[in-house]
Residue, then its C-alpha position, 0 to 999 in steps of 0.5 A: m544326402r551322403l556324408g559330406q555333402k552339406s559341406l560341399d553345397k555350402n562352399s560351392n555357393n550353388k554355382p555349378n561346376i562346369t569346367k573343361a578337362n585340365a582347366l586352372l581353377c582359382p583356389v579361392c573361387c573355385v572358378e575356371y581362369v579366363e584369358a587377359e591381356f594387360d601392361f606388365e612392368v618387371d624390373g623397370i621394363i614395361l611390356h604391352n598386351v602381356k597374356a595371363l590368366k584371371c580369375p573372374g571372381c576375385d581379379e587374381e592374376v596368374f601365368s601359365p608356364e607358356q605365358q611365363e616363357a613368352i614374358r621372359k623371352r620378351i624381356i630379352d628382347s627388350i634388353e638386347v635393343 
């Protein structure tokens, strides 16, 4: 066993770390986020079917830059109507 390997094994919870290249990993669970949809409210504006990335372990939700831009455009479109 290499120096530090025991520590790595303990933190990995014996789960294989198989991810796609450039995959975004949850910093808490160290698993790959999956795409999800949900309703999202910002400043009293409700957006339905908003795409996000969600951790299957801890349910933390984050937005990719592309998803953030899509949300921004949808908010602008809802204000202009």
